[in-house]
C-alpha positions in Angstrom: 61.4 -37.8 67.9 58.0 -36.6 67.5 56.5 -36.8 63.8 57.4 -33.7 61.7 55.1 -31.1 60.7 54.5 -30.1 57.0 53.6 -26.7 56.1 53.9 -24.6 53.0 55.2 -21.0 52.7 55.2 -18.6 50.1 58.5 -16.9 49.3 56.8 -13.7 50.6 56.4 -15.6 54.0 59.9 -17.0 54.0 61.4 -13.6 53.4 59.8 -12.0 56.5 61.4 -14.9 58.5 64.8 -14.4 56.8 64.7 -10.6 57.8 63.7 -11.6 61.3 66.9 -13.6 61.4 65.1 -16.7 62.7 67.2 -19.3 61.0 70.4 -20.8 62.3 73.0 -22.9 60.5 73.9 -25.8 63.0 77.5 -26.5 63.4 76.9 -30.0 61.8 76.0 -28.2 58.4 78.3 -27.5 55.6 79.3 -24.1 54.2 77.6 -22.8 51.2 79.1 -24.9 48.4 76.8 -24.0 45.4 78.2 -22.0 42.4 76.4 -19.2 40.4 75.0 -21.9 37.8 73.2 -23.8 40.4 71.9 -20.6 42.0 70.4 -19.5 38.6 68.9 -22.8 38.0 67.0 -22.8 41.4 65.4 -19.7 40.6 64.6 -20.6 37.2 62.8 -23.7 38.4 60.8 -21.6 41.0 60.0 -19.3 38.0 58.6 -22.4 36.1 56.8 -23.7 39.1 58.9 -26.8 39.2 59.7 -28.6 42.7 62.9 -27.7 44.3 62.6 -29.9 47.4 61.6 -29.0 51.1 63.5 -27.1 53.7 63.9 -29.1 56.9 64.0 -27.2 60.2 64.7 -28.3 63.7 62.9 -26.0 66.2 64.7 -25.7 69.5 64.5 -22.9 72.2 67.4 -20.7 72.9 69.1 -23.1 75.3 70.5 -24.7 72.2 72.1 -21.3 71.1 75.7 -23.3 71.5 74.8 -25.3 68.4 74.7 -22.2 66.3 77.6 -21.8 64.0 78.5 -18.1 64.3 79.6 -17.6 60.9 76.5 -18.2 58.8 78.5 -17.5 55.3 75.7 -16.6 52.9 72.6 -16.6 55.3 72.0 -13.8 57.8 73.2 -14.8 61.4 70.5 -15.9 63.8 69.0 -13.1 66.1 69.2 -13.8 69.9 66.0 -11.7 70.1 64.0 -14.6 68.7 62.3 -17.0 71.4 63.0 -20.1 69.3 65.7 -21.2 67.0 65.0 -22.8 63.5 68.0 -25.0 62.7 68.3 -25.6 59.1 69.0 -29.3 58.7 68.4 -29.6 55.1 68.0 -26.8 52.4 70.7 -24.4 53.7 72.0 -23.9 50.0 68.5 -23.2 48.5 67.6 -20.9 51.4 70.9 -19.1 50.9 70.0 -18.5 47.3 66.6 -17.4 48.0 67.9 -14.9 50.5 70.5 -13.6 48.1 68.0 -13.2 45.4 66.6 -10.4 47.5 69.9 -8.9 49.0 72.1 -9.6 45.9 75.4 -9.4 47.9 78.8 -10.7 46.9 79.9 -13.7 48.7 82.4 -16.6 48.4 81.5 -20.1 48.4 83.3 -23.0 50.1 85.6 -23.4 47.2 86.6 -19.7 47.3 84.9 -18.9 44.1 83.2 -15.3 44.2 79.5 -15.2 43.5 77.9 -11.8 42.6 74.3 -12.5 43.4 73.3 -9.2 41.8 73.9 -10.9 38.4 71.1 -13.4 38.7 68.9 -11.8 36.0 65.5 -12.6 34.3 65.4 -12.9 30.7 62.9 -10.9 29.3 63.0 -11.9 25.8 64.2 -15.5 25.4 65.8 -16.5 22.2 63.2 -18.1 19.9 63.6 -21.6 18.5 65.3 -22.8 21.6 63.4 -25.6 23.8 62.8 -24.3 27.2 65.4 -21.7 27.3 66.4 -20.5 30.8 64.6 -17.6 32.2 66.8 -16.9 35.0 70.5 -16.7 34.3 73.9 -15.6 36.0 74.7 -12.8 33.6 75.8 -9.1 33.7 72.4 -7.1 33.8 71.5 -5.5 30.5 68.7 -2.9 30.2 65.4 -4.3 29.1 67.0 -7.8 28.2 68.6 -9.1 31.6 67.0 -7.5 34.6 68.3 -8.1 38.0 66.1 -10.5 40.1 66.9 -8.2 43.0 65.2 -5.2 41.3 62.2 -7.4 40.4 61.5 -8.6 43.8 62.1 -5.3 45.5 59.0 -3.3 47.0 59.8 -0.3 44.5 60.4 -2.3 41.6 58.4 -0.4 39.0 60.7 2.6 39.8 63.7 0.5 39.2 62.6 -0.7 35.7 64.5 0.7 32.7 61.2 1.3 30.9 57.6 1.5 31.7 56.1 0.1 28.6 53.0 -2.1 29.3 54.4 -5.3 27.6 57.5 -5.0 29.5 56.1 -4.3 32.7 53.8 -7.3 32.3 56.6 -9.8 31.9 58.5 -8.3 34.9 55.3 -8.5 37.1 54.6 -12.1 35.9 58.2 -13.1 37.2 57.8 -11.2 40.3 54.4 -12.9 41.1 55.7 -16.3 40.3 58.7 -16.0 42.4 57.1 -14.2 45.5 54.0 -16.7 45.5 56.0 -19.9 44.9 54.9 -22.5 47.6 58.0 -24.0 49.4 57.5 -27.0 51.5 58.5 -26.7 55.0 59.1 -29.6 57.2 59.6 -28.8 61.0 60.6 -31.2 63.8 60.6 -30.5 67.4 61.8 -32.3 70.6 64.5 -34.2 68.9 68.0 -34.9 70.4 71.2 -33.9 68.8 72.0 -37.6 68.0 68.7 -37.9 66.3 69.3 -34.8 64.3 72.7 -35.8 63.2 71.1 -39.1 62.0 68.5 -37.2 60.1 71.0 -34.8 58.5 72.9 -37.9 57.2 69.8 -39.6 56.1 68.2 -36.6 54.2 71.4 -35.4 52.6 72.2 -38.9 51.4 69.4 -38.4 49.0 70.7 -35.4 47.6 74.2 -33.8 47.7 77.0 -36.4 48.1 77.8 -37.0 51.7 81.3 -37.5 52.5 82.7 -39.7 55.5 83.8 -36.3 56.9 80.1 -35.1 56.8 79.0 -38.2 58.6 81.7 -37.7 61.3 80.9 -33.9 61.7 77.1 -34.8 62.1 77.8 -37.3 64.8 80.3 -35.1 66.9 77.6 -32.6 68.1 79.4 -31.9 71.3 82.2 -30.1 69.5 82.2 -27.8 66.4 84.4 -30.0 64.4 83.6 -28.5 61.2 84.5 -25.0 62.4 87.9 -26.4 63.7 88.6 -28.1 60.4 87.5 -25.1 58.3 89.9 -23.0 60.3 92.8 -25.3 59.7 91.7 -25.3 56.0 91.7 -21.5 55.9 95.3 -21.3 57.4 96.3 -23.8 54.6 94.5 -21.4 52.0 96.0 -18.1 53.4 99.6 -19.6 53.6 100.0 -21.9 50.6 97.0 -23.0 48.6 93.3 -23.9 48.8 91.7 -27.2 49.7 88.6 -28.4 48.3 87.1 -29.9 51.3 87.8 -30.5 55.0 87.8 -34.2 54.2 91.5 -34.8 54.2 91.9 -33.0 57.3 89.4 -35.2 59.3 90.9 -38.4 57.6 94.4 -37.5 58.8 92.9 -36.7 62.4 91.3 -40.1 62.4 94.6 -41.7 61.6 96.4 -40.1 64.4 93.6 -39.9 67.1 92.6 -43.6 67.0 96.3 -44.7 67.3 96.2 -47.4 64.8 98.3 -50.5 65.5 100.6 -51.8 62.8 98.4 -54.9 62.3 95.0 -53.4 62.6 93.0 -50.8 60.4 91.9 -47.6 62.0 88.2 -47.2 62.4 86.1 -45.5 59.8 85.5 -41.9 60.5 82.0 -42.3 61.6 83.2 -44.8 64.2 85.9 -42.5 65.5 83.2 -39.7 65.6 80.7 -41.7 67.8 83.4 -42.9 70.2 84.7 -39.2 70.8 81.2 -37.9 71.0 80.5 -40.7 73.8 83.6 -39.8 75.7 83.0 -36.0 75.5 79.5 -36.5 76.9 80.6 -38.8 79.6 83.6 -36.9 80.9 84.1 -33.2 80.6 88.0 -33.5 80.7 87.8 -35.3 77.4 87.2 -32.0 75.7 90.6 -30.7 76.8 92.4 -34.1 75.6 90.5 -33.7 72.3 91.8 -30.1 72.0 95.4 -31.1 72.7 95.3 -33.9 70.2 93.9 -31.6 67.6 96.3 -28.8 68.4 99.3 -31.4 67.9 97.7 -32.6 64.7 96.9 -29.1 63.3 100.8 -28.5 63.5 101.5 -31.8 61.9 99.0 -31.1 59.1 100.3 -27.6 58.2 104.1 -29.0 58.3 103.1 -31.6 55.7 101.6 -29.0 53.5 104.6 -26.9 53.8 106.8 -29.9 53.1 105.0 -30.9 49.8 105.0 -27.3 48.7 108.7 -26.7 49.2 110.2 -30.2 48.8 107.9 -31.7 46.1 107.1 -28.6 44.0 103.3 -28.5 44.9 102.8 -24.9 44.0 99.1 -24.8 44.6 96.2 -27.3 45.0 95.9 -28.1 41.3 99.5 -29.7 41.6 98.6 -31.9 44.7 98.0 -35.4 43.1 95.5 -36.2 46.1 94.4 -34.2 49.1 94.6 -37.4 51.0 98.3 -37.3 50.7 98.3 -34.5 53.2 96.4 -36.7 55.7 98.8 -39.5 55.5 101.9 -37.3 55.4 100.7 -35.5 58.7 100.8 -38.9 60.3 104.6 -38.7 60.0 104.8 -35.2 61.2 102.3 -36.0 64.2 104.8 -38.7 65.5 108.0 -36.8 64.3 107.5 -33.1 64.8 110.9 -32.2 63.3 112.2 -32.3 59.8 112.9 -35.8 58.4 116.4 -37.1 58.3 117.9 -38.2 55.0 116.6 -41.9 55.3 113.0 -40.7 55.9 113.1 -37.9 53.4 114.2 -40.5 50.9 111.2 -42.9 51.7 108.7 -39.9 51.6 110.1 -38.9 48.0 109.5 -42.4 46.9 105.9 -42.4 48.4 105.0 -39.0 46.8 106.1 -39.8 43.2 104.9 -43.3 43.2 101.4 -42.4 44.6 101.0 -39.4 42.2 102.4 -41.3 39.0 100.2 -44.5 40.0 97.2 -42.7 41.2 97.3 -44.8 44.4 94.6 -42.8 46.3 92.0 -43.4 43.6 90.0 -46.3 42.7 88.8 -49.3 44.7 92.1 -49.8 46.8 92.7 -46.2 47.8 91.8 -46.8 51.4 94.1 -49.8 51.8 96.7 -47.8 50.5 96.2 -44.9 52.7 96.3 -47.2 55.8 99.4 -48.9 54.4 101.1 -45.6 54.1 100.0 -44.3 57.6 101.6 -47.5 59.1 104.7 -46.7 57.1 104.9 -43.2 58.4 104.4 -44.4 62.1 107.3 -46.7 61.7 109.6 -44.1 60.2 108.6 -41.5 62.6 109.7 -44.0 65.4 113.1 -44.5 63.6 112.5 -47.7 62.0 114.4 -48.5 58.7 111.2 -49.3 56.9 110.9 -49.0 53.1 108.2 -47.8 50.8 107.6 -50.6 48.5 106.0 -50.1 45.0 105.1 -53.5 43.2 102.3 -52.3 40.7 104.5 -51.0 37.9 103.1 -48.8 35.3 102.6 -49.1 31.5 104.4 -46.2 29.9 102.2 -46.1 27.0 98.9 -47.1 28.6 99.4 -45.0 31.9 101.5 -42.1 30.9 101.4 -41.5 27.2 97.5 -41.8 27.2 97.0 -39.3 30.0 95.9 -35.8 29.0 97.2 -32.6 30.4 93.9 -30.9 30.7 92.5 -33.7 33.1 92.6 -33.2 36.9 94.1 -36.7 37.5 96.7 -37.5 40.1 99.0 -38.6 37.3 98.6 -35.3 35.4 99.3 -33.3 38.5 102.4 -35.3 39.4 103.6 -34.6 35.8 103.3 -30.9 36.4 105.3 -31.3 39.8 107.9 -33.1 37.7 108.3 -30.5 35.1 108.4 -27.8 38.0 111.1 -29.8 39.7 113.3 -29.4 36.5 113.3 -25.6 36.9 112.1 -24.9 33.4 113.6 -22.0 31.6 112.4 -19.2 29.1 113.2 -20.2 25.4 114.0 -16.6 24.5 117.1 -16.1 27.1 117.5 -19.3 29.1 116.6 -17.6 32.4 114.5 -19.7 35.0 110.9 -19.3 34.6 109.4 -18.1 38.1 107.0 -20.8 39.0 104.3 -20.1 41.3 100.4 -19.8 41.3 100.7 -17.4 38.4 102.3 -20.0 36.2 101.8 -23.4 38.0 97.9 -23.3 38.0 95.1 -25.2 36.1 93.3 -21.8 36.2 96.2 -20.2 34.2 96.6 -22.8 31.5 97.8 -20.4 29.1 101.4 -21.1 30.3 101.1 -25.0 29.6 101.5 -25.4 25.7 101.9 -28.1 23.2 105.3 -28.7 21.7 103.7 -29.7 18.4 100.9 -27.3 17.8 97.3 -28.7 18.3 96.4 -27.1 14.7 99.1 -29.1 13.0 98.1 -32.4 14.6 94.3 -32.2 14.7 94.1 -33.5 11.1 96.1 -36.7 11.9 95.6 -37.5 15.6 92.6 -37.9 18.1 92.3 -35.3 20.8 93.9 -37.6 23.4 96.9 -37.9 21.0 97.9 -34.3 20.7 96.7 -33.4 24.3 98.9 -36.1 25.6 101.4 -35.3 28.6 104.1 -36.2 26.1 103.3 -33.1 24.0 103.1 -30.6 26.8 105.5 -28.2 28.6 105.8 -25.0 30.4 105.8 -22.2 27.8 104.9 -18.8 28.8 102.8 -16.5 26.8 105.5 -14.2 25.5 107.3 -17.4 23.8 104.1 -18.9 22.8 103.1 -15.9 20.8 106.3 -15.9 18.7 105.7 -19.7 18.1 102.0 -19.6 16.8 101.3 -22.5 14.4 105.1 -23.2 13.6 106.5 -26.6 13.9 109.4 -27.5 16.3 111.7 -27.9 13.4 111.1 -24.3 12.6 110.7 -22.3 15.9 113.2 -24.4 17.9 115.8 -23.9 15.1 115.6 -20.2 15.6 116.6 -20.6 19.2 119.1 -23.3 18.6 121.0 -21.3 16.2 121.1 -18.2 18.5 123.1 -20.0 21.2 123.6 -23.8 21.1 125.0 -24.3 24.6 122.1 -22.3 26.2 119.6 -24.1 23.8 120.4 -27.5 25.2 120.2 -26.4 28.7 116.8 -25.0 28.0 115.4 -27.9 26.3 116.9 -30.2 29.1 114.9 -28.3 31.7 111.7 -29.1 29.6 112.4 -32.7 28.9 112.5 -32.1 25.3 114.8 -34.3 23.1 116.8 -32.3 20.7 119.4 -34.5 19.5 120.6 -34.6 15.8 118.1 -37.3 14.8 115.1 -36.2 17.2 111.6 -36.1 16.0 111.5 -32.3 16.6 113.8 -31.9 13.6 112.0 -34.2 11.1 109.9 -33.4 8.3 106.4 -35.1 7.9 104.1 -33.9 10.8 102.9 -37.6 11.6 106.4 -39.2 11.4 108.0 -36.4 13.3 105.3 -36.3 16.1 105.3 -40.0 16.6 109.3 -40.1 17.0 109.1 -37.2 19.2 106.4 -38.7 21.3 108.4 -41.9 21.8 111.5 -40.0 22.6 109.9 -37.7 25.3 108.0 -40.6 26.8 111.4 -42.2 27.5 112.6 -38.8 29.0 109.5 -38.4 31.2 109.5 -42.0 32.4 113.2 -41.8 33.3 112.7 -38.2 35.0 109.9 -39.7 37.1 111.9 -42.5 38.3 115.1 -40.3 39.0 112.9 -38.2 41.1 111.4 -41.1 43.0 114.6 -43.0 43.5 112.8 -46.2 42.6 111.5 -48.0 39.5 108.1 -47.0 38.6 107.5 -48.3 35.0 107.6 -51.6 33.1 110.3 -52.0 30.4 109.5 -53.0 26.9 
């Protein structure tokens, strides 16, 4: 590879190249992953003449058009009228924001979050007294106060301004000049091979945004658009069931099935798998067809794994999935066993699901070892062997369960809400089942997850982790919660109890809320009542977890 060329382009010059659609997103690149806050911060840095890093381009002729990703997401697609292709190896996120600063389109990022680039605005009069207040923000435009960057950068910018006063126009002109004249470092490399560029992509990005093992694998498999294949599968999951945060679990699962791990040997890491496939695909054209056959079979297995957890384990959306890598390991079972599991297999899968969620087995230092061990188990189960899922590291109910907070995104918290969902919780008002689904079972809609003992009553006596403990949380839809307000359980639950004792006990059982005659919910004295209730509910939750799993998960006192 020849030494790269370093140039500096103004944003004016860059804009011309963007309009000519000379840039292309290679197949090894990620999608657009930034959010609105990072987009605003980039333009704010440019306004302040702060460094934002360089754009790394790989210049190739049109013979390499097969490496262009057809869907460029936020950037304009490459025009075939250009003689050369400028592949964006590093800087796609920054380049996309700069382009959208002019275009102001509405686009979704890779996580499915909608970004209205028309809301990138210049703060004309920042607040006084603040140290370095932001001058570019993501907010709804406000005349004379928050002016869209799109209008400031437009050729007819003066006509678009809400006022023509000299002071106002002076501030707008200053912002316009700073952005359009900003010197952006451009690094251009020529005469490099695909393998060299894949290595460059890994090394350059390793210094900035986190490079995952899946990113490495995709960069090393230039012969196939693996990222597009993985994203296509992820989109199917998103359309049918729920969103996945990344394609990593998809490729991890593919690695587990395509490398055919033996029962006494770990599968190779993703980048090793990628290099092997890349070599074979370059050496033998027939390997492409074999790859596609394996991928097609795996795709079915992965979708079956998603559907199984969704319907059998109450994973209503992605916020309920303890770990996305659970889809990777379960897909191993369905890859080798296309049909539904029999009774014995289903029991072992159930043990695995609840133990892995409650114990957070796919996080921390030993997560890879557990993934490989579980993959081996599923290979054996799929073959008909009477293998058992074994769980030895029993949990401490107080340290591991009571200490967990409901607002966290931990595997344990997500497993807890799966557990509550499995109980088919009911409305307090009439005892009818609460219709669970994305509208209720979602971290983005936490108004339906409420404290049994109100926060306001406990805040004076307990730390945040105390009143936000899983032991104090249940599904409680808004119409019930409005009636409750700041009342203590002994007050608001008594109203429902007195209106129908038999129905009341069934409703409380569905929420795992202890309501025996001596239960803490009926006690006077907030501190005493809550401590007694918390201990009682911890026992109920622990017992319910073990009943769902069919094995012991917690230590006994």
